[in-house]
LUMNU-787749 format. One record per residue: chain; x, y, z of N, C-alpha, C, CB in turn; residue in three letters. Coordinates in Angstrom, 1 decimal. Glycine has a CB too. Layout:
residues N
chain->A&n.x->X&n.y->Y&n.z->Z&ca.x->X&ca.y->Y&ca.z->Z&c.x->X&c.y->Y&c.z->Z&cb.x->X&cb.y->Y&cb.z->Z&res->ala
...
END
This chain:
residues 100
chain->A&n.x->129.0&n.y->97.0&n.z->151.6&ca.x->127.6&ca.y->97.3&ca.z->151.8&c.x->127.2&c.y->96.5&c.z->153.0&cb.x->126.8&cb.y->97.2&cb.z->150.6&res->met
chain->A&n.x->126.7&n.y->97.1&n.z->154.0&ca.x->126.2&ca.y->96.4&ca.z->155.2&c.x->124.9&c.y->95.7&c.z->155.0&cb.x->126.1&cb.y->97.3&cb.z->156.4&res->asp
chain->A&n.x->124.8&n.y->94.5&n.z->155.6&ca.x->123.6&ca.y->93.7&ca.z->155.4&c.x->122.6&c.y->93.8&c.z->156.5&cb.x->124.0&cb.y->92.2&cb.z->155.2&res->ser
chain->A&n.x->122.8&n.y->94.9&n.z->157.4&ca.x->121.9&ca.y->95.0&ca.z->158.5&c.x->120.6&c.y->95.6&c.z->158.1&cb.x->122.6&cb.y->95.9&cb.z->159.5&res->phe
chain->A&n.x->120.5&n.y->96.2&n.z->156.9&ca.x->119.3&ca.y->96.8&ca.z->156.4&c.x->118.7&c.y->95.9&c.z->155.3&cb.x->119.5&cb.y->98.2&cb.z->155.8&res->val
chain->A&n.x->119.5&n.y->95.4&n.z->154.4&ca.x->119.0&ca.y->94.6&ca.z->153.3&c.x->119.5&c.y->93.2&c.z->153.4&cb.x->119.5&cb.y->95.2&cb.z->152.0&res->leu
chain->A&n.x->118.8&n.y->92.2&n.z->152.9&ca.x->119.3&ca.y->90.8&ca.z->153.0&c.x->120.6&c.y->90.6&c.z->152.3&cb.x->118.2&cb.y->89.9&cb.z->152.3&res->pro
chain->A&n.x->121.4&n.y->89.6&n.z->152.8&ca.x->122.7&ca.y->89.3&ca.z->152.3&c.x->122.7&c.y->89.0&c.z->150.8&cb.x->123.3&cb.y->88.2&cb.z->153.0&res->leu
chain->A&n.x->121.6&n.y->88.4&n.z->150.2&ca.x->121.6&ca.y->88.1&ca.z->148.8&c.x->121.6&c.y->89.4&c.z->148.0&cb.x->120.3&cb.y->87.3&cb.z->148.5&res->glu
chain->A&n.x->120.9&n.y->90.4&n.z->148.5&ca.x->120.9&ca.y->91.7&ca.z->147.8&c.x->122.2&c.y->92.4&c.z->147.9&cb.x->119.8&cb.y->92.6&cb.z->148.4&res->trp
chain->A&n.x->122.8&n.y->92.5&n.z->149.1&ca.x->124.0&ca.y->93.2&ca.z->149.2&c.x->125.2&c.y->92.6&c.z->148.5&cb.x->124.4&cb.y->93.3&cb.z->150.7&res->thr
chain->A&n.x->125.2&n.y->91.2&n.z->148.4&ca.x->126.3&ca.y->90.6&ca.z->147.7&c.x->126.1&c.y->90.8&c.z->146.2&cb.x->126.3&cb.y->89.1&cb.z->148.0&res->ser
chain->A&n.x->124.9&n.y->91.0&n.z->145.7&ca.x->124.7&ca.y->91.2&ca.z->144.3&c.x->125.0&c.y->92.7&c.z->144.0&cb.x->123.2&cb.y->91.0&cb.z->144.0&res->thr
chain->A&n.x->124.8&n.y->93.6&n.z->144.9&ca.x->125.1&ca.y->95.0&ca.z->144.6&c.x->126.5&c.y->95.4&c.z->144.9&cb.x->124.2&cb.y->95.9&cb.z->145.5&res->met
chain->A&n.x->127.3&n.y->94.6&n.z->145.6&ca.x->128.7&ca.y->94.9&ca.z->146.0&c.x->129.5&c.y->95.4&c.z->144.8&cb.x->129.3&cb.y->93.8&cb.z->146.6&res->arg
chain->A&n.x->129.5&n.y->94.8&n.z->143.6&ca.x->130.3&ca.y->95.3&ca.z->142.5&c.x->130.0&c.y->96.8&c.z->142.1&cb.x->130.1&cb.y->94.4&cb.z->141.3&res->pro
chain->A&n.x->128.8&n.y->97.3&n.z->142.5&ca.x->128.4&ca.y->98.6&ca.z->142.1&c.x->129.3&c.y->99.6&c.z->142.9&cb.x->127.0&cb.y->98.9&cb.z->142.4&res->leu
chain->A&n.x->129.9&n.y->99.2&n.z->143.9&ca.x->130.7&ca.y->100.1&ca.z->144.8&c.x->132.0&c.y->100.5&c.z->144.1&cb.x->131.0&cb.y->99.4&cb.z->146.1&res->gln
chain->A&n.x->132.6&n.y->99.7&n.z->143.3&ca.x->133.9&ca.y->100.0&ca.z->142.7&c.x->134.2&c.y->99.3&c.z->141.3&cb.x->134.9&cb.y->99.7&cb.z->143.6&res->asp
chain->A&n.x->133.3&n.y->98.7&n.z->140.7&ca.x->133.6&ca.y->98.0&ca.z->139.5&c.x->132.6&c.y->98.4&c.z->138.4&cb.x->133.4&cb.y->96.4&cb.z->139.7&res->lys
chain->A&n.x->132.7&n.y->99.7&n.z->138.1&ca.x->131.7&ca.y->100.3&ca.z->137.1&c.x->132.5&c.y->100.9&c.z->135.9&cb.x->130.9&cb.y->101.4&cb.z->137.8&res->cys
chain->A&n.x->131.8&n.y->101.0&n.z->134.8&ca.x->132.4&ca.y->101.7&ca.z->133.7&c.x->132.3&c.y->103.2&c.z->133.9&cb.x->131.6&cb.y->101.3&cb.z->132.4&res->asp
chain->A&n.x->133.4&n.y->103.9&n.z->133.5&ca.x->133.4&ca.y->105.3&ca.z->133.6&c.x->132.4&c.y->106.0&c.z->132.7&cb.x->134.8&cb.y->105.9&cb.z->133.4&res->pro
chain->A&n.x->132.0&n.y->107.2&n.z->133.1&ca.x->131.2&ca.y->108.0&ca.z->132.2&c.x->132.2&c.y->108.6&c.z->131.2&cb.x->130.4&cb.y->109.2&cb.z->133.1&res->thr
chain->A&n.x->131.8&n.y->108.6&n.z->129.9&ca.x->132.8&ca.y->109.2&ca.z->129.0&c.x->133.1&c.y->110.7&c.z->129.2&cb.x->132.2&cb.y->109.0&cb.z->127.6&res->pro
chain->A&n.x->134.3&n.y->111.1&n.z->128.9&ca.x->134.7&ca.y->112.5&ca.z->129.1&c.x->133.8&c.y->113.5&c.z->128.5&cb.x->136.1&cb.y->112.7&cb.z->128.5&res->tyr
chain->A&n.x->133.2&n.y->113.2&n.z->127.3&ca.x->132.3&ca.y->114.2&ca.z->126.7&c.x->131.1&c.y->114.4&c.z->127.6&cb.x->131.9&cb.y->113.6&cb.z->125.3&res->glu
chain->A&n.x->130.6&n.y->113.3&n.z->128.2&ca.x->129.4&ca.y->113.4&ca.z->129.0&c.x->129.8&c.y->114.1&c.z->130.3&cb.x->128.9&cb.y->112.0&cb.z->129.3&res->asp
chain->A&n.x->131.0&n.y->113.9&n.z->130.9&ca.x->131.4&ca.y->114.6&ca.z->132.1&c.x->131.5&c.y->116.1&c.z->131.8&cb.x->132.8&cb.y->114.1&cb.z->132.5&res->val
chain->A&n.x->132.1&n.y->116.5&n.z->130.7&ca.x->132.2&ca.y->117.9&ca.z->130.3&c.x->130.8&c.y->118.5&c.z->130.1&cb.x->133.0&cb.y->118.1&cb.z->129.0&res->asn
chain->A&n.x->129.9&n.y->117.8&n.z->129.5&ca.x->128.5&ca.y->118.3&ca.z->129.3&c.x->127.8&c.y->118.4&c.z->130.7&cb.x->127.7&cb.y->117.4&cb.z->128.4&res->ala
chain->A&n.x->128.0&n.y->117.5&n.z->131.6&ca.x->127.4&ca.y->117.5&ca.z->132.9&c.x->127.9&c.y->118.7&c.z->133.7&cb.x->127.6&cb.y->116.2&cb.z->133.6&res->leu
chain->A&n.x->129.2&n.y->118.9&n.z->133.6&ca.x->129.9&ca.y->120.0&ca.z->134.3&c.x->129.3&c.y->121.4&c.z->133.8&cb.x->131.4&cb.y->119.9&cb.z->134.1&res->phe
chain->A&n.x->129.2&n.y->121.5&n.z->132.5&ca.x->128.7&ca.y->122.7&ca.z->131.9&c.x->127.2&c.y->123.0&c.z->132.3&cb.x->128.7&cb.y->122.7&cb.z->130.3&res->leu
chain->A&n.x->126.4&n.y->121.9&n.z->132.4&ca.x->125.1&ca.y->122.0&ca.z->132.8&c.x->124.9&c.y->122.4&c.z->134.3&cb.x->124.3&cb.y->120.7&cb.z->132.5&res->ser
chain->A&n.x->125.7&n.y->121.8&n.z->135.1&ca.x->125.6&ca.y->122.0&ca.z->136.6&c.x->126.4&c.y->123.3&c.z->137.0&cb.x->126.2&cb.y->120.8&cb.z->137.3&res->asp
chain->A&n.x->127.5&n.y->123.6&n.z->136.4&ca.x->128.4&ca.y->124.7&ca.z->136.9&c.x->128.3&c.y->125.9&c.z->136.0&cb.x->129.8&cb.y->124.2&cb.z->137.0&res->met
chain->A&n.x->127.7&n.y->125.8&n.z->134.8&ca.x->127.5&ca.y->126.9&ca.z->133.9&c.x->128.8&c.y->127.3&c.z->133.2&cb.x->127.0&cb.y->128.1&cb.z->134.7&res->gly
chain->A&n.x->129.9&n.y->126.4&n.z->133.3&ca.x->131.1&ca.y->126.7&ca.z->132.6&c.x->131.7&c.y->125.3&c.z->132.2&cb.x->132.1&cb.y->127.4&cb.z->133.6&res->gln
chain->A&n.x->132.4&n.y->125.4&n.z->131.1&ca.x->133.0&ca.y->124.1&ca.z->130.6&c.x->134.3&c.y->123.9&c.z->131.5&cb.x->133.5&cb.y->124.2&cb.z->129.1&res->pro
chain->A&n.x->134.7&n.y->122.6&n.z->131.5&ca.x->135.9&ca.y->122.3&ca.z->132.3&c.x->137.1&c.y->123.1&c.z->132.0&cb.x->136.3&cb.y->120.8&cb.z->132.1&res->leu
chain->A&n.x->137.3&n.y->123.5&n.z->130.7&ca.x->138.4&ca.y->124.2&ca.z->130.3&c.x->138.5&c.y->125.6&c.z->130.9&cb.x->138.4&cb.y->124.3&cb.z->128.8&res->ser
chain->A&n.x->137.4&n.y->126.2&n.z->131.3&ca.x->137.4&ca.y->127.5&ca.z->131.9&c.x->137.8&c.y->127.5&c.z->133.4&cb.x->136.1&cb.y->128.2&cb.z->131.7&res->glu
chain->A&n.x->137.6&n.y->126.3&n.z->134.0&ca.x->137.8&ca.y->126.2&ca.z->135.5&c.x->139.2&c.y->125.5&c.z->135.7&cb.x->136.7&cb.y->125.4&cb.z->136.1&res->ile
chain->A&n.x->139.6&n.y->124.6&n.z->134.8&ca.x->140.8&ca.y->123.9&ca.z->135.1&c.x->141.8&c.y->124.1&c.z->133.9&cb.x->140.5&cb.y->122.4&cb.z->135.2&res->phe
chain->A&n.x->143.1&n.y->124.3&n.z->134.2&ca.x->144.1&ca.y->124.3&ca.z->133.2&c.x->144.3&c.y->122.9&c.z->132.6&cb.x->145.5&cb.y->124.7&cb.z->133.9&res->asp
chain->A&n.x->144.1&n.y->121.9&n.z->133.5&ca.x->144.3&ca.y->120.5&ca.z->133.1&c.x->143.2&c.y->119.7&c.z->133.8&cb.x->145.7&cb.y->119.9&cb.z->133.4&res->tyr
chain->A&n.x->142.6&n.y->118.8&n.z->133.0&ca.x->141.6&ca.y->117.9&ca.z->133.6&c.x->141.9&c.y->116.5&c.z->132.9&cb.x->140.1&cb.y->118.4&cb.z->133.3&res->phe
chain->A&n.x->142.3&n.y->115.6&n.z->133.7&ca.x->142.6&ca.y->114.2&ca.z->133.2&c.x->141.3&c.y->113.5&c.z->132.8&cb.x->143.4&cb.y->113.4&cb.z->134.3&res->asn
chain->A&n.x->141.1&n.y->113.2&n.z->131.6&ca.x->139.9&ca.y->112.6&ca.z->131.1&c.x->139.7&c.y->111.2&c.z->131.7&cb.x->139.8&cb.y->112.6&cb.z->129.7&res->pro
chain->A&n.x->140.8&n.y->110.6&n.z->132.1&ca.x->140.7&ca.y->109.2&ca.z->132.7&c.x->140.5&c.y->109.3&c.z->134.2&cb.x->142.0&cb.y->108.4&cb.z->132.4&res->glu
chain->A&n.x->139.4&n.y->108.8&n.z->134.7&ca.x->139.2&ca.y->108.9&ca.z->136.2&c.x->140.1&c.y->108.0&c.z->136.9&cb.x->137.7&cb.y->108.5&cb.z->136.5&res->pro
chain->A&n.x->140.4&n.y->108.4&n.z->138.2&ca.x->141.3&ca.y->107.6&ca.z->139.0&c.x->140.5&c.y->106.6&c.z->139.8&cb.x->142.2&cb.y->108.5&cb.z->139.9&res->ile
chain->A&n.x->139.2&n.y->106.8&n.z->139.9&ca.x->138.3&ca.y->105.9&ca.z->140.6&c.x->136.8&c.y->106.1&c.z->140.0&cb.x->138.3&cb.y->106.3&cb.z->142.1&res->gly
chain->A&n.x->136.2&n.y->104.9&n.z->139.9&ca.x->134.8&ca.y->104.9&ca.z->139.4&c.x->133.9&c.y->104.0&c.z->140.3&cb.x->134.8&cb.y->104.4&cb.z->137.9&res->val
chain->A&n.x->132.8&n.y->104.5&n.z->140.6&ca.x->131.8&ca.y->103.7&ca.z->141.3&c.x->130.4&c.y->104.0&c.z->140.7&cb.x->131.8&cb.y->104.0&cb.z->142.9&res->ala
chain->A&n.x->129.4&n.y->103.4&n.z->141.3&ca.x->128.1&ca.y->103.5&ca.z->140.7&c.x->127.5&c.y->104.9&c.z->140.8&cb.x->127.1&cb.y->102.6&cb.z->141.3&res->ser
chain->A&n.x->127.9&n.y->105.7&n.z->141.8&ca.x->127.4&ca.y->107.0&ca.z->142.0&c.x->128.2&c.y->108.2&c.z->141.5&cb.x->127.1&cb.y->107.2&cb.z->143.5&res->leu
chain->A&n.x->129.5&n.y->108.0&n.z->141.4&ca.x->130.4&ca.y->109.1&ca.z->141.0&c.x->131.7&c.y->108.5&c.z->140.5&cb.x->130.7&cb.y->110.0&cb.z->142.1&res->ala
chain->A&n.x->132.5&n.y->109.4&n.z->139.9&ca.x->133.9&ca.y->109.1&ca.z->139.6&c.x->134.8&c.y->110.3&c.z->139.9&cb.x->134.0&cb.y->108.7&cb.z->138.0&res->gln
chain->A&n.x->136.1&n.y->110.0&n.z->140.1&ca.x->137.0&ca.y->111.0&ca.z->140.5&c.x->138.1&c.y->111.3&c.z->139.5&cb.x->137.6&cb.y->110.7&cb.z->141.9&res->val
chain->A&n.x->138.3&n.y->112.5&n.z->139.1&ca.x->139.4&ca.y->112.9&ca.z->138.2&c.x->140.4&c.y->113.8&c.z->138.9&cb.x->138.8&cb.y->113.6&cb.z->136.9&res->his
chain->A&n.x->141.6&n.y->113.8&n.z->138.4&ca.x->142.7&ca.y->114.7&ca.z->138.8&c.x->142.6&c.y->115.9&c.z->137.9&cb.x->144.1&cb.y->114.1&cb.z->138.9&res->ile
chain->A&n.x->142.7&n.y->117.1&n.z->138.5&ca.x->142.7&ca.y->118.3&ca.z->137.6&c.x->143.6&c.y->119.4&c.z->138.3&cb.x->141.3&cb.y->118.9&cb.z->137.4&res->ala
chain->A&n.x->143.9&n.y->120.4&n.z->137.5&ca.x->144.7&ca.y->121.6&ca.z->138.0&c.x->143.7&c.y->122.8&c.z->138.0&cb.x->146.0&cb.y->121.8&cb.z->137.2&res->his
chain->A&n.x->143.4&n.y->123.3&n.z->139.2&ca.x->142.4&ca.y->124.4&ca.z->139.3&c.x->143.1&c.y->125.7&c.z->138.8&cb.x->141.9&cb.y->124.5&cb.z->140.7&res->his
chain->A&n.x->142.5&n.y->126.3&n.z->137.8&ca.x->143.1&ca.y->127.5&ca.z->137.2&c.x->143.2&c.y->128.6&c.z->138.2&cb.x->142.2&cb.y->127.9&cb.z->136.0&res->arg
chain->A&n.x->142.2&n.y->128.9&n.z->139.0&ca.x->142.2&ca.y->130.1&ca.z->139.9&c.x->143.2&c.y->129.9&c.z->141.1&cb.x->140.8&cb.y->130.3&cb.z->140.5&res->glu
chain->A&n.x->143.2&n.y->128.7&n.z->141.7&ca.x->144.0&ca.y->128.5&ca.z->142.9&c.x->145.4&c.y->128.0&c.z->142.6&cb.x->143.4&cb.y->127.5&cb.z->143.9&res->ser
chain->A&n.x->145.6&n.y->127.5&n.z->141.4&ca.x->146.9&ca.y->126.9&ca.z->141.0&c.x->147.2&c.y->125.6&c.z->141.7&cb.x->147.9&cb.y->127.9&cb.z->141.4&res->gly
chain->A&n.x->146.2&n.y->125.0&n.z->142.3&ca.x->146.4&ca.y->123.7&ca.z->143.0&c.x->145.9&c.y->122.5&c.z->142.2&cb.x->145.6&cb.y->123.7&cb.z->144.3&res->lys
chain->A&n.x->146.6&n.y->121.4&n.z->142.4&ca.x->146.1&ca.y->120.1&ca.z->141.8&c.x->145.0&c.y->119.6&c.z->142.8&cb.x->147.3&cb.y->119.1&cb.z->141.7&res->thr
chain->A&n.x->143.9&n.y->119.2&n.z->142.2&ca.x->142.7&ca.y->118.8&ca.z->142.9&c.x->142.1&c.y->117.5&c.z->142.4&cb.x->141.7&cb.y->119.9&cb.z->142.9&res->val
chain->A&n.x->141.3&n.y->116.9&n.z->143.3&ca.x->140.5&ca.y->115.8&ca.z->142.9&c.x->139.1&c.y->116.3&c.z->142.7&cb.x->140.5&cb.y->114.6&cb.z->144.0&res->ala
chain->A&n.x->138.5&n.y->116.0&n.z->141.5&ca.x->137.2&ca.y->116.4&ca.z->141.1&c.x->136.3&c.y->115.2&c.z->141.1&cb.x->137.2&cb.y->117.1&cb.z->139.8&res->val
chain->A&n.x->135.3&n.y->115.3&n.z->142.0&ca.x->134.3&ca.y->114.2&ca.z->142.1&c.x->133.1&c.y->114.6&c.z->141.3&cb.x->133.9&cb.y->113.9&cb.z->143.6&res->lys
chain->A&n.x->132.8&n.y->113.8&n.z->140.3&ca.x->131.7&ca.y->114.0&ca.z->139.4&c.x->130.6&c.y->113.0&c.z->139.5&cb.x->132.2&cb.y->114.1&cb.z->137.9&res->val
chain->A&n.x->129.4&n.y->113.4&n.z->139.9&ca.x->128.3&ca.y->112.5&ca.z->140.0&c.x->127.9&c.y->111.9&c.z->138.6&cb.x->127.1&cb.y->113.2&cb.z->140.6&res->ser
chain->A&n.x->127.6&n.y->110.7&n.z->138.6&ca.x->127.2&ca.y->110.0&ca.z->137.3&c.x->125.8&c.y->110.6&c.z->136.9&cb.x->127.2&cb.y->108.5&cb.z->137.5&res->cys
chain->A&n.x->125.7&n.y->110.8&n.z->135.6&ca.x->124.4&ca.y->111.2&ca.z->135.1&c.x->123.3&c.y->110.2&c.z->135.5&cb.x->124.4&cb.y->111.4&cb.z->133.5&res->pro
chain->A&n.x->122.1&n.y->110.7&n.z->135.8&ca.x->121.0&ca.y->109.8&ca.z->136.1&c.x->120.9&c.y->109.5&c.z->137.6&cb.x->121.1&cb.y->108.6&cb.z->135.4&res->gly
chain->A&n.x->121.7&n.y->110.1&n.z->138.4&ca.x->121.6&ca.y->109.8&ca.z->139.8&c.x->120.3&c.y->110.2&c.z->140.5&cb.x->122.7&cb.y->110.5&cb.z->140.6&res->asn
chain->A&n.x->119.7&n.y->111.3&n.z->140.0&ca.x->118.4&ca.y->111.8&ca.z->140.6&c.x->117.3&c.y->110.7&c.z->140.3&cb.x->118.0&cb.y->113.1&cb.z->140.0&res->ala
chain->A&n.x->117.3&n.y->110.2&n.z->139.1&ca.x->116.3&ca.y->109.1&ca.z->138.8&c.x->116.6&c.y->107.8&c.z->139.6&cb.x->116.4&cb.y->108.8&cb.z->137.2&res->tyr
chain->A&n.x->117.9&n.y->107.5&n.z->139.7&ca.x->118.4&ca.y->106.3&ca.z->140.5&c.x->117.9&c.y->106.4&c.z->141.9&cb.x->119.9&cb.y->106.1&cb.z->140.4&res->phe
chain->A&n.x->118.2&n.y->107.6&n.z->142.6&ca.x->117.8&ca.y->107.7&ca.z->144.0&c.x->116.3&c.y->107.7&c.z->144.2&cb.x->118.4&cb.y->109.1&cb.z->144.5&res->phe
chain->A&n.x->115.6&n.y->108.3&n.z->143.3&ca.x->114.1&ca.y->108.3&ca.z->143.4&c.x->113.6&c.y->106.8&c.z->143.3&cb.x->113.5&cb.y->109.2&cb.z->142.2&res->thr
chain->A&n.x->114.2&n.y->106.1&n.z->142.3&ca.x->113.7&ca.y->104.7&ca.z->142.2&c.x->114.1&c.y->103.9&c.z->143.4&cb.x->114.4&cb.y->104.1&cb.z->140.9&res->ser
chain->A&n.x->115.3&n.y->104.1&n.z->144.0&ca.x->115.7&ca.y->103.3&ca.z->145.2&c.x->114.7&c.y->103.6&c.z->146.3&cb.x->117.1&cb.y->103.7&cb.z->145.6&res->ile
chain->A&n.x->114.4&n.y->104.9&n.z->146.5&ca.x->113.5&ca.y->105.3&ca.z->147.6&c.x->112.1&c.y->104.7&c.z->147.4&cb.x->113.4&cb.y->106.8&cb.z->147.7&res->leu
chain->A&n.x->111.7&n.y->104.6&n.z->146.2&ca.x->110.4&ca.y->104.0&ca.z->146.0&c.x->110.4&c.y->102.5&c.z->146.3&cb.x->110.0&cb.y->104.2&cb.z->144.5&res->ile
chain->A&n.x->111.5&n.y->101.8&n.z->145.9&ca.x->111.7&ca.y->100.4&ca.z->146.2&c.x->111.8&c.y->100.2&c.z->147.7&cb.x->112.9&cb.y->99.8&cb.z->145.5&res->ile
chain->A&n.x->112.6&n.y->101.0&n.z->148.4&ca.x->112.7&ca.y->100.8&ca.z->149.8&c.x->111.4&c.y->101.0&c.z->150.5&cb.x->113.8&cb.y->101.8&cb.z->150.4&res->val
chain->A&n.x->110.7&n.y->102.1&n.z->150.1&ca.x->109.4&ca.y->102.4&ca.z->150.7&c.x->108.4&c.y->101.2&c.z->150.5&cb.x->108.8&cb.y->103.7&cb.z->150.2&res->ala
chain->A&n.x->108.4&n.y->100.7&n.z->149.3&ca.x->107.5&ca.y->99.6&ca.z->148.9&c.x->107.8&c.y->98.3&c.z->149.6&cb.x->107.5&cb.y->99.4&cb.z->147.4&res->ala
chain->A&n.x->109.1&n.y->98.0&n.z->149.9&ca.x->109.5&ca.y->96.8&ca.z->150.5&c.x->109.7&c.y->96.8&c.z->152.0&cb.x->110.7&cb.y->96.2&cb.z->149.8&res->thr
chain->A&n.x->109.7&n.y->98.0&n.z->152.6&ca.x->110.0&ca.y->98.2&ca.z->154.0&c.x->109.1&c.y->97.4&c.z->154.9&cb.x->110.0&cb.y->99.7&cb.z->154.4&res->ser
chain->A&n.x->107.9&n.y->97.2&n.z->154.5&ca.x->106.9&ca.y->96.4&ca.z->155.4&c.x->107.2&c.y->94.9&c.z->155.4&cb.x->105.5&cb.y->96.6&cb.z->154.9&res->trp
chain->A&n.x->108.2&n.y->94.4&n.z->154.6&ca.x->108.5&ca.y->93.0&ca.z->154.6&c.x->109.4&c.y->92.6&c.z->155.8&cb.x->109.3&cb.y->92.6&cb.z->153.3&res->phe
chain->A&n.x->110.1&n.y->93.6&n.z->156.4&ca.x->111.0&ca.y->93.2&ca.z->157.5&c.x->110.3&c.y->93.1&c.z->158.8&cb.x->112.1&cb.y->94.2&cb.z->157.6&res->thr
END
């Protein structure tokens, strides 16, 4: 995370959010997928690895086999609560932008 916008103290504190996060449980991923895509994972993928290959504060990535194309794909799933998170961040940035 670059410190050209935020002070170094903030960026060093937030750095672990880039790649040292707990994964969203598979059940929540499936529910989120159903809510956003209108279909459960099992209808879109022949195989969906419930263990993500990468996790960060905003999303995680799973390996899956796409039923229609027959291809192995990487599926990036946004973490639940991102809309609230982004709104909160924008409010904080707007409120503190006059400090610089």
